[in-house]
C-alpha positions as CSV (number, residue, x, y, z in Angstrom):
1,M,158.3,47.8,90.3
2,D,158.8,47.6,87.1
3,L,158.1,50.2,85.3
4,G,160.6,49.4,82.4
5,E,159.2,46.2,81.9
6,L,155.7,47.7,81.8
7,V,156.6,50.4,78.7
8,S,158.2,47.5,77.1
9,C,154.7,45.8,77.2
10,V,152.9,48.6,76.3
11,G,155.2,49.4,73.3
12,S,154.6,45.8,72.1
13,L,151.7,44.8,70.1
14,S,151.9,40.9,71.0
15,C,152.4,41.7,74.7
16,L,149.3,44.4,74.8
17,V,147.2,42.3,72.9
18,T,147.9,39.2,75.2
19,Q,147.7,41.3,78.7
20,V,144.3,42.9,77.4
21,S,143.0,39.8,76.5
22,A,143.7,38.3,79.9
23,G,142.5,41.7,81.5
24,L,139.2,41.4,79.7
25,T,138.6,38.2,80.7
26,I,139.5,38.5,84.4
27,G,137.2,41.9,84.3
28,L,134.5,40.4,82.7
29,L,133.6,37.4,85.0
30,L,134.2,40.3,88.0
31,F,131.4,41.9,86.4
32,L,129.2,38.8,86.2
33,V,129.6,38.2,90.0
34,A,129.7,42.1,90.9
35,S,126.4,42.9,88.5
36,G,124.6,40.4,91.0
37,L,126.0,41.6,93.9
38,T,124.8,45.4,92.8
39,L,121.4,43.9,91.9
40,I,121.0,42.8,95.0
41,F,121.8,45.6,96.8
42,G,120.2,48.1,94.4
43,V,117.0,46.6,94.8
44,L,117.1,44.9,98.0
45,G,119.4,47.1,100.0
46,L,120.8,43.9,101.3
47,V,124.9,44.1,101.4
48,N,125.4,40.0,101.0
49,F,128.6,39.7,101.8
50,A,128.0,36.0,101.4
51,H,127.8,37.0,97.4
52,G,131.1,34.8,96.9
53,T,130.3,31.6,98.3
54,L,127.3,31.5,95.3
55,Y,130.3,32.1,93.2
56,M,131.8,29.1,95.0
57,L,129.6,27.3,94.6
58,G,128.6,27.6,90.5
59,A,132.1,26.7,90.4
60,Y,131.9,23.4,92.2
61,F,128.5,22.4,91.0
62,A,129.6,22.9,87.3
63,L,132.8,20.5,88.4
64,S,130.3,17.8,89.3
65,A,128.1,18.0,86.5
66,Y,130.9,18.3,83.9
67,A,132.4,15.2,85.5
68,A,129.3,13.2,84.8
69,T,128.1,14.4,81.5
70,G,131.3,15.6,79.9
71,S,129.2,18.7,78.3
72,F,130.4,22.1,79.0
73,L,127.0,23.6,78.5
74,V,125.3,21.2,81.1
75,S,128.2,22.2,83.6
76,T,127.3,25.8,83.0
77,L,123.5,25.1,83.4
78,A,124.4,23.2,86.3
79,G,126.3,25.7,87.8
80,T,123.9,29.3,86.7
81,L,120.5,27.3,87.7
82,G,121.7,25.3,90.7
83,V,122.8,28.5,92.3
84,A,119.9,30.2,91.4
85,T,117.5,27.7,93.2
86,F,120.0,27.7,95.9
87,G,120.0,31.3,96.3
88,L,116.2,31.4,96.4
89,L,116.1,28.9,99.0
90,I,118.5,31.0,101.1
91,E,116.2,34.2,100.1
92,R,113.4,32.7,101.3
93,T,114.1,30.7,104.4
94,L,117.2,33.6,105.7
95,F,117.4,36.7,104.0
96,R,114.4,37.8,103.7
97,R,114.2,38.2,107.4
98,I,117.2,40.5,107.1
99,Y,116.2,42.7,105.1
100,G,116.4,46.5,106.4
101,A,118.3,45.5,109.5
102,D,121.5,46.7,110.7
103,V,124.4,46.2,108.2
104,L,126.1,44.5,111.4
105,M,123.6,41.7,111.6
106,Q,123.8,41.5,107.8
107,L,127.1,41.1,108.1
108,L,126.8,38.4,110.7
109,V,124.2,36.7,109.1
110,C,126.7,36.0,106.2
111,Y,129.5,35.0,107.7
112,A,127.9,32.2,109.4
113,L,126.6,31.0,106.0
114,I,130.1,31.5,104.7
115,L,131.0,29.6,107.4
116,I,128.5,26.6,107.1
117,M,128.9,26.1,103.2
118,D,133.1,26.2,103.0
119,D,132.7,23.2,105.4
120,V,129.5,22.2,103.8
121,V,131.7,22.1,100.4
122,K,134.6,20.1,102.1
123,I,132.6,17.6,103.4
124,I,131.3,16.8,99.9
125,W,134.1,17.7,97.5
126,G,137.0,17.5,100.0
127,G,139.7,20.4,100.6
128,D,141.7,19.8,98.0
129,F,142.2,22.5,94.9
130,L,140.4,21.1,92.1
131,K,140.1,22.2,88.2
132,M,137.9,21.2,85.5
133,D,139.5,20.2,82.0
134,M,139.4,22.3,79.5
135,P,136.5,21.2,77.1
136,D,137.4,19.2,74.1
137,T,135.5,22.3,72.0
138,F,137.7,24.6,73.2
139,R,141.1,22.7,72.7
140,R,142.1,24.6,69.5
141,P,144.9,26.6,69.0
142,P,144.3,30.1,70.0
143,F,144.2,33.1,68.1
144,I,147.4,34.8,67.0
145,I,146.0,38.9,66.8
146,G,148.8,41.3,66.5
147,G,151.5,38.2,67.7
148,G,149.6,38.0,70.7
149,I,147.8,35.1,72.2
150,V,144.2,35.1,72.8
151,P,142.7,31.6,73.6
152,L,139.4,30.5,72.0
153,F,137.6,30.1,75.4
154,Y,138.5,33.9,75.7
155,L,136.6,35.0,73.0
156,V,133.4,31.8,74.1
157,L,133.6,34.0,77.5
158,F,133.2,37.5,76.1
159,G,130.5,36.6,74.4
160,V,128.9,34.6,76.8
161,T,129.0,37.6,78.9
162,L,128.6,40.5,77.1
163,A,125.6,38.9,75.5
164,V,124.4,38.1,79.4
165,A,125.0,41.7,80.1
166,L,123.0,42.9,77.3
167,L,120.1,40.6,78.1
168,L,120.2,42.2,81.8
169,A,120.3,45.5,80.5
170,L,117.1,44.6,78.1
171,C,115.5,43.2,81.2
172,M,115.9,45.8,83.4
173,G,115.0,48.2,81.1
174,R,112.6,47.5,78.6
175,T,110.4,45.0,80.2
176,R,107.4,45.2,82.5
177,F,109.2,42.8,85.2
178,G,111.9,45.4,85.1
179,R,110.1,48.2,85.5
180,T,108.4,46.6,88.7
181,V,111.8,45.9,90.1
182,R,113.2,49.4,89.4
183,A,109.4,50.8,91.1
184,A,109.5,48.2,94.0
185,A,113.8,49.5,94.4
186,V,112.3,53.3,95.1
187,N,109.0,52.1,96.9
188,S,108.1,48.7,97.7
189,T,105.3,49.5,99.9
190,M,103.3,51.4,97.1
191,V,104.1,48.8,94.4
192,A,103.0,45.9,96.9
193,S,99.4,49.0,97.5
194,L,99.1,48.5,93.6
195,G,98.8,44.4,93.8
196,V,102.2,43.1,93.1
197,N,103.4,40.4,94.9
198,T,106.6,42.5,96.0
199,N,108.3,39.1,98.2
200,M,108.0,37.8,94.8
201,V,109.9,40.1,93.4
202,F,112.7,40.0,96.0
203,A,112.7,36.6,95.5
204,A,112.9,36.7,91.5
205,V,115.7,39.5,91.8
206,F,117.8,37.3,94.5
207,A,117.6,34.1,92.4
208,I,118.7,36.2,89.3
209,G,121.7,37.8,91.2
210,A,122.7,34.5,92.4
211,A,122.6,33.0,89.2
212,L,124.9,35.6,87.7
213,A,127.5,34.4,90.6
214,G,126.8,30.7,90.2
215,L,127.2,31.9,86.1
216,A,131.0,33.3,86.7
217,G,131.7,30.4,89.0
218,A,130.9,27.6,86.2
219,L,133.0,29.7,83.5
220,S,135.9,30.3,85.5
221,A,136.4,26.4,86.4
222,P,138.4,25.6,83.4
223,I,140.6,28.2,84.2
224,R,140.6,28.9,87.6
225,S,141.7,26.2,90.7
226,V,138.3,25.3,92.7
227,V,138.9,25.4,96.5
228,P,136.7,26.1,99.4
229,G,137.2,29.9,100.6
230,A,137.3,31.1,96.6
231,G,134.5,33.1,97.0
232,V,136.3,35.7,99.4
233,S,139.0,36.8,97.4
234,I,136.2,37.1,94.2
235,L,133.7,39.1,97.3
236,I,136.6,41.6,98.1
237,E,137.1,42.5,94.2
238,S,133.7,42.1,93.6
239,F,132.8,45.0,96.4
240,I,135.7,47.0,94.6
241,V,134.1,46.8,91.7
242,T,130.3,47.8,93.2
243,V,131.9,50.5,95.3
244,I,134.1,52.4,91.9
245,G,130.7,51.3,89.4
246,G,128.7,52.8,92.2
247,M,126.6,51.0,94.5
248,G,123.6,49.8,92.1
249,S,124.6,51.0,88.9
250,I,125.1,47.9,86.5
251,G,126.7,50.0,84.0
252,G,129.0,51.5,86.3
253,A,129.9,47.6,87.4
254,L,131.0,46.9,84.0
255,V,133.3,49.6,83.9
256,A,134.9,49.4,87.0
257,A,135.3,45.5,86.4
258,L,137.3,46.0,83.0
259,L,139.3,48.7,84.5
260,I,140.1,46.6,87.7
261,G,140.7,43.5,85.3
262,L,143.1,45.7,82.9
263,T,144.5,46.6,86.1
264,R,145.5,43.2,87.5
265,S,146.5,42.2,84.0
266,F,149.1,45.1,83.5
267,G,150.1,45.8,87.2
268,S,151.0,42.2,87.3
269,I,153.7,43.3,85.2
270,G,154.5,47.0,86.2
271,F,153.9,46.3,90.0
272,P,154.4,42.1,90.4
273,L,154.1,42.8,94.6
274,F,151.5,45.3,94.7
275,T,149.0,44.2,92.2
276,E,146.2,43.9,94.9
277,G,146.9,47.2,95.9
278,L,146.6,48.5,93.1
279,M,142.6,47.9,93.3
280,F,142.4,49.6,96.6
281,L,144.3,52.8,95.3
282,M,141.9,52.9,92.4
283,M,138.9,52.7,94.6
284,A,140.2,55.4,97.1
285,V,141.1,57.7,94.3
286,V,137.4,57.4,92.9
287,L,136.2,58.4,96.1
288,L,137.9,60.8,96.9
289,L,136.9,62.1,93.4
290,K,133.5,61.4,93.4
291,P,132.5,59.4,96.4
292,S,129.3,57.9,94.8
293,G,131.0,56.3,92.0
294,L,131.6,56.5,88.9
295,A,127.7,56.0,87.5
296,G,126.7,56.0,90.9
297,K,123.6,59.4,92.3
298,H,124.6,61.7,95.1
299,P,121.8,60.9,97.7
300,A,118.9,63.5,97.4
């Protein structure tokens, strides 16, 4: 524990800017993964323990696409759309059979998928640590704000993530599809009786949730190592975000993800040996004070 170093950082504008930008980067990537997890749970009632695997696949798809084309845009689209397609496939063939099943059954199915996909990744890409080169477009001098360093790629990541969050909010809140999804989440039987194909709605929701995880994986590829099993750590953090924000709340997930990102960033300075524990401590405090989460609703 080094509280003196933490206080010194908070009192220095340059250190504060650097750590806040790093924390926001972590938080926004977490939000993309957690928002997909939250969306799937809120609508389908499925606790997708394999969601981290979708994040991992997004990174690998992006890595391969970038190696083939040299285009960051193409690699991002490949990671997003590739994982969305894979998500649609496993939803239709696997997950739709366990909707409403016991959580233990969901856990077993998801864990089996994690093990299978980790081995598939090792067969295709190998077991070594891989990393995408920073695209030439973003190889520019960083912005200096108050003496703090903010890389250009961070700003791009901020913009893309916030744009996706806004688009998701508008889609779920202002469109007919969003209203149908919200209605199906409350009473799918009634929605089906009105002539809506709820199977297609559920498939679309799962594909969107998978696409968000794939996008996060693709965006993280230039700044994080890509390795089999990478989805496990991001899954744990995403569940913490989902619990803190409130199960099923996209807005709560955004707030919680930013809090976790900043906690990790500043915690690495003041509590370098307890950074992971700080996340669990925060979750415990929130659950004690508000068991439903920051934006969650108490059960009726």
